[in-house]
C-alpha positions, 0 to 999 in steps of 0.5 A, a space after each residue: 439486474 445486468 444479463 449474466 449469459 455475457 461477460 461485463 467486458 470481453 478483451 478482445 486485445 491486449 498490447 504492451 505500452 511500456 514496462 520497467 523494473 517496477 511497472 508495466 502499463 498496458 492498452 487492452 480492446 474490450 467489448 462491453 456487455 451491450 456489445 460496444 467497443 473500447 479501450 482500457 490502460 491498465 497498470 501493473 504492479 507487484 503487490 506491496 505491504 503496508 505496516 502499522 507498528 504500535 508501541 508499548 504506550 499505543 504510540 505508532 510509528 509513522 514515517 515521512 519521506 519526498 514522494 516524488 509523483 506529487 512532489 512533497 513529502 508525506 507522512 504515512 504508515 510503513 510500505 514497500 514491495 521486497 522480494 521477488 513476485 510471490 514473495 511472502 507478504 509477512 516476509 515482506 512487512 517484516 522486511 520493510 518495517 526493519 528496512 524503514 524504521 529500524 523496528 522488529 515486532 514480536 507479534 503480527 496480526 494480518 488486517 486485511 487486503 485491499 486494492 490500491 486503485 482499482 479502475 486504473 491499475 493491479 495492484 494491491 496490498 496487505 495490511 498488518 499490524 506489528 506489536 512487541 516492538 524492539 528497536 534496532 538500526 534502520 537500512 533504508 533503501 537509496 530512495 528512502 535516504 530522506 526517510 524521517 520516522 516518529 511515533 505519535 499518539 493515536 489522538 495525534 495521528 487522527 488530528 493529522 488525519 482531520 488536519 489534512 496532514 496525512 494524504 496517503 489513501 493506503 495509510 488512511 484506509 488501513 487505518 480506518 479498516 484496523 480501527 473498524 477492525 478493532 485492533 487499533 
């Protein structure tokens, strides 16, 4: 058992390395429980939401867009952040679903909260299941102008997962959690 009389890691100092409108990168000087020192690089981003829209026939809506950091198009669930820090995640989920797909939902179920990449990043996401869908006009942001959306059956979605056609960790984890909870 670890010695709990001392903290696991103590922050000795912190300095901001980079900042823009979407993220901050900082470097922290730290001391471990055994007295050794080191540094941690931490990326800070606002939490986001992911939405799993389920149609009356049981199919789910997915989106595909070009993801610049990996240089490829990928299928994933609706996701994003909207509003200033502290915005109600349910409100952000409603906004993101309408923005990316044109869908509005009559029923919302909060599926849980997960950390994105807790070894390097201070950001997490709320998972929402949306049902009772009605179609309207999508309103994609400038960065989403290439977004494609379509409904797939659960069997097709699972085939895409097994075939490596869906690589987004948030989508895979959200699906797994909702499936384990019996929500889809």
